[in-house]
C-alpha positions in Angstrom: 19.3 54.0 145.1 18.9 52.9 148.7 19.8 55.4 151.5 22.9 54.3 153.3 22.8 54.4 157.0 25.5 55.9 159.2 26.5 52.5 160.3 26.9 51.4 156.7 29.0 54.4 155.8 31.2 53.8 158.7 31.8 50.2 157.8 35.3 49.3 156.8 34.2 48.2 153.3 33.2 51.7 152.3 36.5 53.4 153.4 38.4 52.6 150.1 35.5 54.0 148.1 35.7 57.4 149.9 39.4 57.4 149.6 39.1 56.8 145.8 36.5 59.6 145.5 38.6 62.0 147.5 41.7 61.1 145.3 39.7 61.8 142.1 38.5 65.1 143.5 42.0 66.0 144.5 43.3 65.0 141.1 40.6 67.0 139.3 41.4 70.0 141.6 45.1 69.6 140.9 44.4 69.3 137.1 42.3 72.5 137.2 44.9 74.4 139.2 47.6 73.2 136.9 45.6 74.3 133.8 44.9 77.6 135.4 48.6 78.0 136.3 49.6 77.0 132.7 47.1 79.6 131.3 48.5 82.3 133.6 52.0 81.3 132.7 51.2 81.6 129.0 49.6 85.0 129.5 52.6 86.1 131.5 55.0 84.8 128.8 53.1 86.8 126.1 53.1 89.9 128.3 56.9 89.5 128.9 57.4 89.1 125.1 55.3 92.2 124.5 57.3 94.2 127.0 60.6 93.0 125.5 59.4 94.0 122.1 58.4 97.4 123.3 61.7 97.8 125.1 63.5 96.8 121.9 61.4 99.4 119.9 62.2 102.0 122.5 65.9 101.2 122.1 65.6 101.5 118.3 63.7 104.7 118.7 66.4 106.1 121.0 69.1 105.1 118.5 67.2 106.8 115.7 66.8 109.9 117.8 70.5 110.0 118.5 71.3 109.4 114.8 68.9 112.2 113.8 70.4 114.5 116.4 73.9 113.8 115.0 72.6 114.6 111.5 71.0 117.8 112.6 74.3 118.8 114.3 76.1 118.1 111.0 73.5 120.1 109.0 73.8 123.0 111.4 77.6 122.9 111.0 77.2 122.9 107.2 74.8 125.8 107.4 77.3 127.7 109.5 80.0 127.0 107.0 77.7 128.0 104.1 76.7 131.2 105.9 80.4 132.1 106.4 81.2 131.4 102.8 78.3 133.5 101.6 79.3 136.3 104.0 82.9 136.1 102.6 81.6 136.1 99.1 79.5 139.2 99.7 82.4 140.9 101.3 84.5 140.1 98.2 81.7 141.4 95.9 81.4 144.5 98.0 85.2 145.1 97.7 85.1 144.5 93.9 82.2 146.9 93.6 84.1 149.5 95.5 87.1 149.0 93.2 84.9 149.2 90.1 83.3 152.5 91.4 86.8 153.8 92.1 87.9 152.8 88.6 84.9 154.5 87.0 85.5 157.7 88.9 89.2 157.5 87.8 88.1 157.0 84.2 85.8 159.9 84.4 88.6 162.0 85.9 90.9 160.9 83.1 88.3 161.6 80.5 87.8 165.1 81.9 91.5 165.7 82.1 92.0 164.5 78.5 89.1 166.7 77.3 90.6 169.7 79.0 94.0 168.9 77.5 92.4 168.6 74.0 90.6 171.9 74.6 93.9 173.6 75.7 95.7 172.2 72.6 92.9 173.4 70.3 93.1 176.9 71.9 96.8 176.8 71.0 96.0 176.0 67.4 96.8 172.3 67.6 94.3 170.3 65.6 93.1 167.3 67.5 91.5 164.3 65.7 90.5 160.7 66.3 92.8 157.9 65.1 90.9 155.3 62.9 91.8 151.9 64.2 90.9 149.7 61.2 88.4 149.3 58.4 86.3 147.0 60.6 86.4 149.3 63.5 85.5 152.2 61.2 82.4 150.4 60.0 81.2 149.7 63.6 82.2 153.1 65.0 79.8 155.9 65.6 79.4 158.5 62.9 81.1 161.2 64.9 84.2 158.9 65.4 84.3 158.0 61.7 84.1 161.6 60.6 86.9 162.8 62.8 90.3 162.1 61.3 93.0 160.7 63.6 96.4 162.2 64.1 99.1 160.8 61.9 102.6 159.8 63.0 104.7 162.9 63.4 101.7 165.2 63.9 100.1 166.0 67.2 96.6 165.0 68.0 94.5 162.5 69.9 95.1 158.8 69.7 92.7 156.0 70.5 94.2 153.0 72.3 94.0 149.7 70.4 94.7 146.1 71.4 98.4 145.6 72.1 99.2 149.3 72.3 101.7 150.6 74.9 102.9 154.1 75.5 106.3 153.0 74.2 105.0 151.8 70.9 102.8 154.9 70.4 105.8 157.2 71.2 107.9 155.3 68.7 105.2 155.5 66.0 104.9 159.2 66.5 108.6 159.8 66.8 108.5 161.3 70.2 110.0 160.2 73.5 108.1 158.3 76.1 108.6 161.1 78.6 107.1 163.6 76.2 104.0 161.3 75.8 103.7 160.8 79.5 104.1 164.5 80.1 101.2 165.2 77.7 99.1 162.7 79.5 99.7 163.1 83.3 96.5 161.3 84.2 97.2 158.2 82.2 98.5 155.1 84.0 100.8 153.3 81.5 99.9 149.9 83.1 96.2 150.4 82.7 95.6 151.4 79.1 92.1 150.5 77.9 91.0 149.8 74.4 89.1 152.8 73.1 90.8 155.2 75.6 92.1 158.4 74.0 95.4 160.0 74.8 97.0 163.2 73.7 100.0 163.0 71.3 102.2 166.0 71.4 104.2 167.3 68.5 107.7 165.9 68.3 110.4 168.2 69.5 113.0 169.4 67.0 
């Protein structure tokens, strides 16, 4: 290729060629810059999408934390209620145990009182015996209870409370008054007769 002189380059015929080359260079530069801009825009769009996804995840996490906090508050309330119910139940059990101990002490006192009355009656010559309840109860009773005869109606002695017994029925069966039966058993509560409990039956007054 021949070297062009400065005079030839400055000639009017070469000017359009330079303009065309410059236009191509500018076009290529614009295309490159456009491609770079498009690439950067794509990267920015991806970054924005990632940030939006993270923000959405953070929002969901915050909602989950709030929901779990509400559940924990509800569980704490339920635990407080359960603790109160357990405390109340323990208080009721403690009260029942105190009542049971009191009843046991009362039974022991009643048994001691009845034993003393029986001993006093025996000292006075009154024969005290155990009342047989039924054939089935005799078979399951202890040997000492089976061997001891019970008082019979009209005769003084000890009587063992059976199911359905009241002081009124017992007094009528032994032909004594209710007041006489109560006087012979001052430690007995007529409203709290227990099966197997023994009472003293006095002799009927003439």
